[in-house]
Biotite code that builds the C-alpha atoms (Angstrom):
import biotite.structure as struc

atoms = struc.array([
    struc.Atom([-178.471, 0.642, 7.305], chain_id="A", res_id=1, res_name="MET", atom_name="CA", element="C"),
    struc.Atom([-180.201, -2.613, 6.416], chain_id="A", res_id=2, res_name="ILE", atom_name="CA", element="C"),
    struc.Atom([-183.314, -3.246, 8.510], chain_id="A", res_id=3, res_name="ASN", atom_name="CA", element="C"),
    struc.Atom([-182.832, -6.153, 10.928], chain_id="A", res_id=4, res_name="ASP", atom_name="CA", element="C"),
    struc.Atom([-186.334, -7.547, 10.368], chain_id="A", res_id=5, res_name="GLU", atom_name="CA", element="C"),
    struc.Atom([-185.917, -7.494, 6.595], chain_id="A", res_id=6, res_name="LYS", atom_name="CA", element="C"),
    struc.Atom([-182.588, -9.271, 6.969], chain_id="A", res_id=7, res_name="LEU", atom_name="CA", element="C"),
    struc.Atom([-184.202, -12.039, 9.037], chain_id="A", res_id=8, res_name="VAL", atom_name="CA", element="C"),
    struc.Atom([-187.026, -12.348, 6.489], chain_id="A", res_id=9, res_name="GLU", atom_name="CA", element="C"),
    struc.Atom([-184.556, -12.802, 3.655], chain_id="A", res_id=10, res_name="ALA", atom_name="CA", element="C"),
    struc.Atom([-182.592, -15.442, 5.565], chain_id="A", res_id=11, res_name="ILE", atom_name="CA", element="C"),
    struc.Atom([-185.789, -17.338, 6.375], chain_id="A", res_id=12, res_name="ASN", atom_name="CA", element="C"),
    struc.Atom([-186.908, -17.228, 2.757], chain_id="A", res_id=13, res_name="LYS", atom_name="CA", element="C"),
    struc.Atom([-183.548, -18.530, 1.556], chain_id="A", res_id=14, res_name="ALA", atom_name="CA", element="C"),
    struc.Atom([-183.698, -21.374, 4.083], chain_id="A", res_id=15, res_name="LEU", atom_name="CA", element="C"),
    struc.Atom([-187.266, -22.288, 3.099], chain_id="A", res_id=16, res_name="GLU", atom_name="CA", element="C"),
    struc.Atom([-186.089, -23.148, -0.403], chain_id="A", res_id=17, res_name="GLU", atom_name="CA", element="C"),
    struc.Atom([-183.042, -25.183, 0.599], chain_id="A", res_id=18, res_name="LYS", atom_name="CA", element="C"),
    struc.Atom([-184.503, -28.491, -0.584], chain_id="A", res_id=19, res_name="GLY", atom_name="CA", element="C"),
    struc.Atom([-182.719, -31.765, 0.122], chain_id="A", res_id=20, res_name="SER", atom_name="CA", element="C"),
    struc.Atom([-179.029, -32.032, -0.654], chain_id="A", res_id=21, res_name="ARG", atom_name="CA", element="C"),
    struc.Atom([-176.390, -34.624, 0.085], chain_id="A", res_id=22, res_name="LYS", atom_name="CA", element="C"),
    struc.Atom([-174.250, -31.977, 1.751], chain_id="A", res_id=23, res_name="PHE", atom_name="CA", element="C"),
    struc.Atom([-174.711, -29.111, 4.170], chain_id="A", res_id=24, res_name="VAL", atom_name="CA", element="C"),
    struc.Atom([-175.065, -25.931, 2.163], chain_id="A", res_id=25, res_name="GLN", atom_name="CA", element="C"),
    struc.Atom([-173.344, -22.705, 3.063], chain_id="A", res_id=26, res_name="SER", atom_name="CA", element="C"),
    struc.Atom([-175.434, -19.593, 3.586], chain_id="A", res_id=27, res_name="VAL", atom_name="CA", element="C"),
    struc.Atom([-173.833, -16.792, 1.609], chain_id="A", res_id=28, res_name="GLU", atom_name="CA", element="C"),
    struc.Atom([-174.266, -13.050, 1.556], chain_id="A", res_id=29, res_name="MET", atom_name="CA", element="C"),
    struc.Atom([-173.422, -10.633, -1.255], chain_id="A", res_id=30, res_name="ALA", atom_name="CA", element="C"),
    struc.Atom([-173.200, -6.871, -0.793], chain_id="A", res_id=31, res_name="VAL", atom_name="CA", element="C"),
    struc.Atom([-173.595, -4.701, -3.892], chain_id="A", res_id=32, res_name="ASN", atom_name="CA", element="C"),
    struc.Atom([-172.298, -1.140, -3.972], chain_id="A", res_id=33, res_name="PHE", atom_name="CA", element="C"),
    struc.Atom([-173.250, 2.098, -5.701], chain_id="A", res_id=34, res_name="LYS", atom_name="CA", element="C"),
    struc.Atom([-171.516, 5.406, -6.378], chain_id="A", res_id=35, res_name="ASN", atom_name="CA", element="C"),
    struc.Atom([-168.154, 4.023, -5.371], chain_id="A", res_id=36, res_name="ILE", atom_name="CA", element="C"),
    struc.Atom([-165.100, 3.802, -7.616], chain_id="A", res_id=37, res_name="ASP", atom_name="CA", element="C"),
    struc.Atom([-163.514, 0.426, -7.013], chain_id="A", res_id=38, res_name="MET", atom_name="CA", element="C"),
    struc.Atom([-160.572, 1.380, -9.219], chain_id="A", res_id=39, res_name="THR", atom_name="CA", element="C"),
    struc.Atom([-159.299, 3.604, -6.411], chain_id="A", res_id=40, res_name="LYS", atom_name="CA", element="C"),
    struc.Atom([-157.064, 1.837, -3.937], chain_id="A", res_id=41, res_name="GLN", atom_name="CA", element="C"),
    struc.Atom([-158.676, 3.509, -0.922], chain_id="A", res_id=42, res_name="GLU", atom_name="CA", element="C"),
    struc.Atom([-162.087, 2.111, -1.897], chain_id="A", res_id=43, res_name="ASN", atom_name="CA", element="C"),
    struc.Atom([-161.015, -1.484, -2.376], chain_id="A", res_id=44, res_name="LYS", atom_name="CA", element="C"),
    struc.Atom([-162.189, -3.869, 0.310], chain_id="A", res_id=45, res_name="LEU", atom_name="CA", element="C"),
    struc.Atom([-159.918, -6.347, 2.005], chain_id="A", res_id=46, res_name="ASN", atom_name="CA", element="C"),
    struc.Atom([-161.643, -7.063, 5.295], chain_id="A", res_id=47, res_name="LEU", atom_name="CA", element="C"),
    struc.Atom([-161.615, -9.873, 7.820], chain_id="A", res_id=48, res_name="GLU", atom_name="CA", element="C"),
    struc.Atom([-164.701, -10.305, 9.977], chain_id="A", res_id=49, res_name="VAL", atom_name="CA", element="C"),
    struc.Atom([-164.966, -12.482, 13.052], chain_id="A", res_id=50, res_name="LEU", atom_name="CA", element="C"),
    struc.Atom([-168.429, -14.082, 12.938], chain_id="A", res_id=51, res_name="LEU", atom_name="CA", element="C"),
    struc.Atom([-169.923, -13.915, 16.459], chain_id="A", res_id=52, res_name="PRO", atom_name="CA", element="C"),
    struc.Atom([-171.830, -17.182, 15.998], chain_id="A", res_id=53, res_name="LYS", atom_name="CA", element="C"),
    struc.Atom([-169.098, -19.019, 14.126], chain_id="A", res_id=54, res_name="GLY", atom_name="CA", element="C"),
    struc.Atom([-168.906, -20.341, 10.588], chain_id="A", res_id=55, res_name="ARG", atom_name="CA", element="C"),
    struc.Atom([-170.786, -23.549, 11.346], chain_id="A", res_id=56, res_name="GLY", atom_name="CA", element="C"),
    struc.Atom([-168.316, -25.687, 9.426], chain_id="A", res_id=57, res_name="LYS", atom_name="CA", element="C"),
    struc.Atom([-164.853, -27.045, 9.997], chain_id="A", res_id=58, res_name="LYS", atom_name="CA", element="C"),
    struc.Atom([-161.915, -25.088, 8.628], chain_id="A", res_id=59, res_name="ILE", atom_name="CA", element="C"),
    struc.Atom([-158.524, -26.779, 8.406], chain_id="A", res_id=60, res_name="ASN", atom_name="CA", element="C"),
    struc.Atom([-155.790, -24.860, 10.182], chain_id="A", res_id=61, res_name="LEU", atom_name="CA", element="C"),
    struc.Atom([-152.391, -25.456, 8.607], chain_id="A", res_id=62, res_name="ILE", atom_name="CA", element="C"),
    struc.Atom([-149.274, -24.124, 10.313], chain_id="A", res_id=63, res_name="VAL", atom_name="CA", element="C"),
    struc.Atom([-145.681, -24.033, 9.056], chain_id="A", res_id=64, res_name="PHE", atom_name="CA", element="C"),
    struc.Atom([-143.514, -23.896, 12.164], chain_id="A", res_id=65, res_name="ALA", atom_name="CA", element="C"),
    struc.Atom([-140.700, -25.388, 14.211], chain_id="A", res_id=66, res_name="ASP", atom_name="CA", element="C"),
    struc.Atom([-139.905, -25.759, 17.890], chain_id="A", res_id=67, res_name="GLY", atom_name="CA", element="C"),
    struc.Atom([-142.097, -24.182, 20.542], chain_id="A", res_id=68, res_name="ASN", atom_name="CA", element="C"),
    struc.Atom([-144.381, -22.520, 18.012], chain_id="A", res_id=69, res_name="ILE", atom_name="CA", element="C"),
    struc.Atom([-145.041, -25.879, 16.365], chain_id="A", res_id=70, res_name="ALA", atom_name="CA", element="C"),
    struc.Atom([-145.758, -27.467, 19.746], chain_id="A", res_id=71, res_name="ALA", atom_name="CA", element="C"),
    struc.Atom([-148.078, -24.619, 20.726], chain_id="A", res_id=72, res_name="ASP", atom_name="CA", element="C"),
    struc.Atom([-149.892, -24.877, 17.385], chain_id="A", res_id=73, res_name="ALA", atom_name="CA", element="C"),
    struc.Atom([-150.515, -28.580, 17.901], chain_id="A", res_id=74, res_name="LYS", atom_name="CA", element="C"),
    struc.Atom([-151.754, -27.949, 21.432], chain_id="A", res_id=75, res_name="ALA", atom_name="CA", element="C"),
    struc.Atom([-154.069, -25.217, 20.113], chain_id="A", res_id=76, res_name="ALA", atom_name="CA", element="C"),
    struc.Atom([-155.738, -27.611, 17.667], chain_id="A", res_id=77, res_name="GLY", atom_name="CA", element="C"),
    struc.Atom([-153.924, -27.046, 14.383], chain_id="A", res_id=78, res_name="ALA", atom_name="CA", element="C"),
    struc.Atom([-154.928, -29.771, 11.930], chain_id="A", res_id=79, res_name="ASP", atom_name="CA", element="C"),
    struc.Atom([-151.546, -29.886, 10.204], chain_id="A", res_id=80, res_name="TYR", atom_name="CA", element="C"),
    struc.Atom([-148.191, -28.640, 11.494], chain_id="A", res_id=81, res_name="VAL", atom_name="CA", element="C"),
    struc.Atom([-145.469, -28.744, 8.852], chain_id="A", res_id=82, res_name="ILE", atom_name="CA", element="C"),
    struc.Atom([-141.849, -28.240, 9.899], chain_id="A", res_id=83, res_name="SER", atom_name="CA", element="C"),
    struc.Atom([-139.046, -26.561, 7.930], chain_id="A", res_id=84, res_name="SER", atom_name="CA", element="C"),
    struc.Atom([-137.578, -30.012, 7.340], chain_id="A", res_id=85, res_name="GLU", atom_name="CA", element="C"),
    struc.Atom([-140.857, -31.264, 5.873], chain_id="A", res_id=86, res_name="GLU", atom_name="CA", element="C"),
    struc.Atom([-141.625, -28.244, 3.667], chain_id="A", res_id=87, res_name="ILE", atom_name="CA", element="C"),
    struc.Atom([-139.319, -29.069, 0.689], chain_id="A", res_id=88, res_name="PRO", atom_name="CA", element="C"),
    struc.Atom([-140.570, -32.633, 0.419], chain_id="A", res_id=89, res_name="LYS", atom_name="CA", element="C"),
    struc.Atom([-144.232, -32.106, 1.332], chain_id="A", res_id=90, res_name="TYR", atom_name="CA", element="C"),
    struc.Atom([-146.675, -33.537, -1.203], chain_id="A", res_id=91, res_name="ASN", atom_name="CA", element="C"),
    struc.Atom([-148.127, -30.570, -3.098], chain_id="A", res_id=92, res_name="LYS", atom_name="CA", element="C"),
    struc.Atom([-151.076, -32.595, -4.355], chain_id="A", res_id=93, res_name="ASN", atom_name="CA", element="C"),
    struc.Atom([-152.048, -33.410, -0.786], chain_id="A", res_id=94, res_name="SER", atom_name="CA", element="C"),
    struc.Atom([-151.871, -29.738, 0.114], chain_id="A", res_id=95, res_name="LEU", atom_name="CA", element="C"),
    struc.Atom([-153.821, -28.756, -2.995], chain_id="A", res_id=96, res_name="LYS", atom_name="CA", element="C"),
    struc.Atom([-156.766, -30.870, -1.852], chain_id="A", res_id=97, res_name="LYS", atom_name="CA", element="C"),
    struc.Atom([-156.879, -28.946, 1.435], chain_id="A", res_id=98, res_name="LEU", atom_name="CA", element="C"),
    struc.Atom([-156.560, -25.421, 0.098], chain_id="A", res_id=99, res_name="VAL", atom_name="CA", element="C"),
    struc.Atom([-160.214, -24.551, -0.381], chain_id="A", res_id=100, res_name="ARG", atom_name="CA", element="C"),
    struc.Atom([-161.316, -25.115, 3.216], chain_id="A", res_id=101, res_name="ASN", atom_name="CA", element="C"),
    struc.Atom([-158.098, -24.183, 4.974], chain_id="A", res_id=102, res_name="SER", atom_name="CA", element="C"),
    struc.Atom([-156.356, -21.229, 6.534], chain_id="A", res_id=103, res_name="GLU", atom_name="CA", element="C"),
    struc.Atom([-152.567, -21.065, 6.517], chain_id="A", res_id=104, res_name="PHE", atom_name="CA", element="C"),
    struc.Atom([-150.100, -19.621, 9.027], chain_id="A", res_id=105, res_name="PHE", atom_name="CA", element="C"),
    struc.Atom([-146.327, -19.567, 9.164], chain_id="A", res_id=106, res_name="ALA", atom_name="CA", element="C"),
    struc.Atom([-143.577, -18.797, 11.600], chain_id="A", res_id=107, res_name="GLN", atom_name="CA", element="C"),
    struc.Atom([-142.024, -15.537, 10.279], chain_id="A", res_id=108, res_name="PRO", atom_name="CA", element="C"),
    struc.Atom([-138.637, -17.192, 9.761], chain_id="A", res_id=109, res_name="GLN", atom_name="CA", element="C"),
    struc.Atom([-140.255, -19.755, 7.437], chain_id="A", res_id=110, res_name="LEU", atom_name="CA", element="C"),
    struc.Atom([-142.255, -17.360, 5.268], chain_id="A", res_id=111, res_name="MET", atom_name="CA", element="C"),
    struc.Atom([-139.589, -17.207, 2.554], chain_id="A", res_id=112, res_name="MET", atom_name="CA", element="C"),
    struc.Atom([-139.212, -20.983, 2.430], chain_id="A", res_id=113, res_name="MET", atom_name="CA", element="C"),
    struc.Atom([-142.963, -21.472, 2.254], chain_id="A", res_id=114, res_name="VAL", atom_name="CA", element="C"),
    struc.Atom([-143.195, -18.855, -0.504], chain_id="A", res_id=115, res_name="GLY", atom_name="CA", element="C"),
    struc.Atom([-140.534, -20.531, -2.611], chain_id="A", res_id=116, res_name="LYS", atom_name="CA", element="C"),
    struc.Atom([-142.083, -23.975, -2.200], chain_id="A", res_id=117, res_name="THR", atom_name="CA", element="C"),
    struc.Atom([-145.825, -23.290, -2.212], chain_id="A", res_id=118, res_name="PHE", atom_name="CA", element="C"),
    struc.Atom([-146.120, -19.706, -3.458], chain_id="A", res_id=119, res_name="GLY", atom_name="CA", element="C"),
    struc.Atom([-147.647, -20.584, -6.817], chain_id="A", res_id=120, res_name="GLN", atom_name="CA", element="C"),
    struc.Atom([-150.113, -23.023, -5.281], chain_id="A", res_id=121, res_name="LEU", atom_name="CA", element="C"),
    struc.Atom([-151.244, -20.821, -2.409], chain_id="A", res_id=122, res_name="LEU", atom_name="CA", element="C"),
    struc.Atom([-150.820, -17.349, -3.898], chain_id="A", res_id=123, res_name="GLY", atom_name="CA", element="C"),
    struc.Atom([-153.099, -17.987, -6.853], chain_id="A", res_id=124, res_name="GLY", atom_name="CA", element="C"),
    struc.Atom([-155.863, -18.987, -4.461], chain_id="A", res_id=125, res_name="ARG", atom_name="CA", element="C"),
    struc.Atom([-155.436, -16.097, -2.061], chain_id="A", res_id=126, res_name="GLY", atom_name="CA", element="C"),
    struc.Atom([-154.087, -18.408, 0.620], chain_id="A", res_id=127, res_name="LYS", atom_name="CA", element="C"),
    struc.Atom([-150.649, -16.970, 1.335], chain_id="A", res_id=128, res_name="ILE", atom_name="CA", element="C"),
    struc.Atom([-149.903, -17.888, 4.993], chain_id="A", res_id=129, res_name="PRO", atom_name="CA", element="C"),
    struc.Atom([-150.200, -15.191, 7.614], chain_id="A", res_id=130, res_name="LYS", atom_name="CA", element="C"),
    struc.Atom([-147.102, -14.686, 9.738], chain_id="A", res_id=131, res_name="PRO", atom_name="CA", element="C"),
    struc.Atom([-147.589, -15.852, 13.303], chain_id="A", res_id=132, res_name="ILE", atom_name="CA", element="C"),
    struc.Atom([-147.302, -12.783, 15.523], chain_id="A", res_id=133, res_name="VAL", atom_name="CA", element="C"),
    struc.Atom([-148.588, -13.081, 19.065], chain_id="A", res_id=134, res_name="GLY", atom_name="CA", element="C"),
    struc.Atom([-150.425, -15.887, 20.806], chain_id="A", res_id=135, res_name="ASN", atom_name="CA", element="C"),
    struc.Atom([-150.862, -18.801, 18.411], chain_id="A", res_id=136, res_name="ILE", atom_name="CA", element="C"),
    struc.Atom([-153.803, -20.263, 20.356], chain_id="A", res_id=137, res_name="ALA", atom_name="CA", element="C"),
    struc.Atom([-155.754, -17.006, 20.033], chain_id="A", res_id=138, res_name="SER", atom_name="CA", element="C"),
    struc.Atom([-154.809, -16.657, 16.372], chain_id="A", res_id=139, res_name="ILE", atom_name="CA", element="C"),
    struc.Atom([-156.065, -20.137, 15.502], chain_id="A", res_id=140, res_name="LEU", atom_name="CA", element="C"),
    struc.Atom([-159.241, -19.790, 17.564], chain_id="A", res_id=141, res_name="LYS", atom_name="CA", element="C"),
    struc.Atom([-160.236, -16.625, 15.720], chain_id="A", res_id=142, res_name="ASN", atom_name="CA", element="C"),
    struc.Atom([-159.260, -18.070, 12.339], chain_id="A", res_id=143, res_name="ALA", atom_name="CA", element="C"),
    struc.Atom([-161.860, -20.819, 12.671], chain_id="A", res_id=144, res_name="LYS", atom_name="CA", element="C"),
    struc.Atom([-164.644, -18.245, 12.655], chain_id="A", res_id=145, res_name="ASN", atom_name="CA", element="C"),
    struc.Atom([-163.270, -15.458, 10.476], chain_id="A", res_id=146, res_name="THR", atom_name="CA", element="C"),
    struc.Atom([-164.396, -14.715, 6.916], chain_id="A", res_id=147, res_name="VAL", atom_name="CA", element="C"),
    struc.Atom([-162.732, -12.535, 4.297], chain_id="A", res_id=148, res_name="LYS", atom_name="CA", element="C"),
    struc.Atom([-164.327, -9.900, 2.093], chain_id="A", res_id=149, res_name="LEU", atom_name="CA", element="C"),
    struc.Atom([-162.233, -8.773, -0.825], chain_id="A", res_id=150, res_name="LYS", atom_name="CA", element="C"),
    struc.Atom([-163.305, -6.749, -3.829], chain_id="A", res_id=151, res_name="SER", atom_name="CA", element="C"),
    struc.Atom([-162.131, -8.194, -7.126], chain_id="A", res_id=152, res_name="LYS", atom_name="CA", element="C"),
    struc.Atom([-161.236, -6.427, -10.317], chain_id="A", res_id=153, res_name="GLY", atom_name="CA", element="C"),
    struc.Atom([-162.067, -2.876, -11.373], chain_id="A", res_id=154, res_name="LYS", atom_name="CA", element="C"),
    struc.Atom([-165.651, -3.261, -12.462], chain_id="A", res_id=155, res_name="PHE", atom_name="CA", element="C"),
    struc.Atom([-167.173, -5.631, -9.911], chain_id="A", res_id=156, res_name="LEU", atom_name="CA", element="C"),
    struc.Atom([-168.734, -3.437, -7.191], chain_id="A", res_id=157, res_name="PRO", atom_name="CA", element="C"),
    struc.Atom([-169.671, -6.423, -5.027], chain_id="A", res_id=158, res_name="VAL", atom_name="CA", element="C"),
    struc.Atom([-168.246, -8.599, -2.259], chain_id="A", res_id=159, res_name="VAL", atom_name="CA", element="C"),
    struc.Atom([-169.562, -11.888, -0.939], chain_id="A", res_id=160, res_name="HIS", atom_name="CA", element="C"),
    struc.Atom([-168.770, -14.301, 1.860], chain_id="A", res_id=161, res_name="CYS", atom_name="CA", element="C"),
    struc.Atom([-170.307, -17.167, 3.841], chain_id="A", res_id=162, res_name="PRO", atom_name="CA", element="C"),
    struc.Atom([-172.209, -16.236, 6.996], chain_id="A", res_id=163, res_name="ILE", atom_name="CA", element="C"),
    struc.Atom([-172.800, -19.800, 8.180], chain_id="A", res_id=164, res_name="GLY", atom_name="CA", element="C"),
    struc.Atom([-174.502, -23.001, 7.102], chain_id="A", res_id=165, res_name="VAL", atom_name="CA", element="C"),
    struc.Atom([-178.101, -24.089, 6.600], chain_id="A", res_id=166, res_name="GLU", atom_name="CA", element="C"),
    struc.Atom([-178.208, -26.023, 9.881], chain_id="A", res_id=167, res_name="SER", atom_name="CA", element="C"),
    struc.Atom([-177.661, -22.856, 11.926], chain_id="A", res_id=168, res_name="MET", atom_name="CA", element="C"),
    struc.Atom([-180.571, -20.900, 13.386], chain_id="A", res_id=169, res_name="SER", atom_name="CA", element="C"),
    struc.Atom([-181.920, -17.820, 11.653], chain_id="A", res_id=170, res_name="THR", atom_name="CA", element="C"),
    struc.Atom([-180.949, -15.770, 14.705], chain_id="A", res_id=171, res_name="GLU", atom_name="CA", element="C"),
    struc.Atom([-177.326, -16.897, 14.566], chain_id="A", res_id=172, res_name="ASP", atom_name="CA", element="C"),
    struc.Atom([-177.123, -16.330, 10.810], chain_id="A", res_id=173, res_name="LEU", atom_name="CA", element="C"),
    struc.Atom([-178.607, -12.885, 11.287], chain_id="A", res_id=174, res_name="SER", atom_name="CA", element="C"),
    struc.Atom([-176.016, -11.991, 13.942], chain_id="A", res_id=175, res_name="GLU", atom_name="CA", element="C"),
    struc.Atom([-173.241, -13.067, 11.613], chain_id="A", res_id=176, res_name="ASN", atom_name="CA", element="C"),
    struc.Atom([-174.741, -11.112, 8.721], chain_id="A", res_id=177, res_name="ALA", atom_name="CA", element="C"),
    struc.Atom([-174.975, -7.977, 10.833], chain_id="A", res_id=178, res_name="LYS", atom_name="CA", element="C"),
    struc.Atom([-171.328, -8.301, 11.839], chain_id="A", res_id=179, res_name="ALA", atom_name="CA", element="C"),
    struc.Atom([-170.335, -8.441, 8.170], chain_id="A", res_id=180, res_name="VAL", atom_name="CA", element="C"),
    struc.Atom([-172.559, -5.502, 7.229], chain_id="A", res_id=181, res_name="LEU", atom_name="CA", element="C"),
    struc.Atom([-171.209, -3.431, 10.110], chain_id="A", res_id=182, res_name="SER", atom_name="CA", element="C"),
    struc.Atom([-167.637, -4.024, 8.967], chain_id="A", res_id=183, res_name="SER", atom_name="CA", element="C"),
    struc.Atom([-168.501, -3.140, 5.366], chain_id="A", res_id=184, res_name="VAL", atom_name="CA", element="C"),
    struc.Atom([-170.431, -0.038, 6.414], chain_id="A", res_id=185, res_name="SER", atom_name="CA", element="C"),
    struc.Atom([-167.514, 1.170, 8.525], chain_id="A", res_id=186, res_name="ASN", atom_name="CA", element="C"),
    struc.Atom([-165.355, 0.980, 5.412], chain_id="A", res_id=187, res_name="LYS", atom_name="CA", element="C"),
    struc.Atom([-167.597, 2.458, 2.710], chain_id="A", res_id=188, res_name="VAL", atom_name="CA", element="C"),
    struc.Atom([-170.543, 4.056, 4.549], chain_id="A", res_id=189, res_name="GLY", atom_name="CA", element="C"),
    struc.Atom([-174.230, 3.106, 4.511], chain_id="A", res_id=190, res_name="ASP", atom_name="CA", element="C"),
    struc.Atom([-174.959, 5.289, 1.490], chain_id="A", res_id=191, res_name="ALA", atom_name="CA", element="C"),
    struc.Atom([-172.650, 3.194, -0.700], chain_id="A", res_id=192, res_name="SER", atom_name="CA", element="C"),
    struc.Atom([-174.494, -0.071, -0.017], chain_id="A", res_id=193, res_name="ILE", atom_name="CA", element="C"),
    struc.Atom([-176.890, -0.628, -2.919], chain_id="A", res_id=194, res_name="LYS", atom_name="CA", element="C"),
    struc.Atom([-178.357, -4.003, -1.975], chain_id="A", res_id=195, res_name="SER", atom_name="CA", element="C"),
    struc.Atom([-177.798, -7.164, 0.036], chain_id="A", res_id=196, res_name="VAL", atom_name="CA", element="C"),
    struc.Atom([-178.456, -10.666, -1.263], chain_id="A", res_id=197, res_name="ILE", atom_name="CA", element="C"),
    struc.Atom([-178.797, -13.896, 0.759], chain_id="A", res_id=198, res_name="ILE", atom_name="CA", element="C"),
    struc.Atom([-178.540, -17.328, -0.839], chain_id="A", res_id=199, res_name="LYS", atom_name="CA", element="C"),
    struc.Atom([-177.658, -20.921, -0.140], chain_id="A", res_id=200, res_name="LEU", atom_name="CA", element="C"),
    struc.Atom([-174.922, -22.683, -2.110], chain_id="A", res_id=201, res_name="SER", atom_name="CA", element="C"),
    struc.Atom([-177.480, -24.240, -4.464], chain_id="A", res_id=202, res_name="MET", atom_name="CA", element="C"),
    struc.Atom([-180.376, -21.901, -3.741], chain_id="A", res_id=203, res_name="GLY", atom_name="CA", element="C"),
    struc.Atom([-181.979, -18.885, -5.388], chain_id="A", res_id=204, res_name="LYS", atom_name="CA", element="C"),
    struc.Atom([-180.768, -15.390, -4.465], chain_id="A", res_id=205, res_name="PRO", atom_name="CA", element="C"),
    struc.Atom([-183.059, -13.547, -2.056], chain_id="A", res_id=206, res_name="VAL", atom_name="CA", element="C"),
    struc.Atom([-182.811, -9.772, -1.913], chain_id="A", res_id=207, res_name="LYS", atom_name="CA", element="C"),
    struc.Atom([-183.093, -8.037, 1.457], chain_id="A", res_id=208, res_name="VAL", atom_name="CA", element="C"),
    struc.Atom([-185.952, -5.639, 0.697], chain_id="A", res_id=209, res_name="GLU", atom_name="CA", element="C"),
])
């Protein structure tokens, strides 16, 4: 398992070189693997990790729903609630601008309609809406602070995700990083983790030694 002190050192070093930017940089972590065949379905990663200290940045929550679910979504802080009546005529360009920093959810009965209307736009970006099952308030609250780790392709034994932003404390970033590493380790085992890299959006990669 990665040493906690070494992890903190790497985060501090990455933050020291952040420089001055006109935007708040994300702090990102990459996990490289060894001796693991990513061509096998059972080894592929598709994890969601709830960051204990939050993502540190706003994520748009977009919900496709009608009736009580729509009302509950609005009350729970959804940024956009799109009804079945609005879906066919919703401006795709407007939605396209939101995709990158958004999470999507849909009432189960509307999944097919959403797929037909926005499938090409959302599917190609890995943003297919999740069906709303259970308490919408809890679902949206967790979504604000959840990151995804998904292995890509057959020959890329690496996953990466944000663990926060540069304005967060080293301690909080470290807690988030450990949550991600714990989830990955539970999936592949400590022995399969080759190295861990920390970097800012525009910064140099720093290896956790």
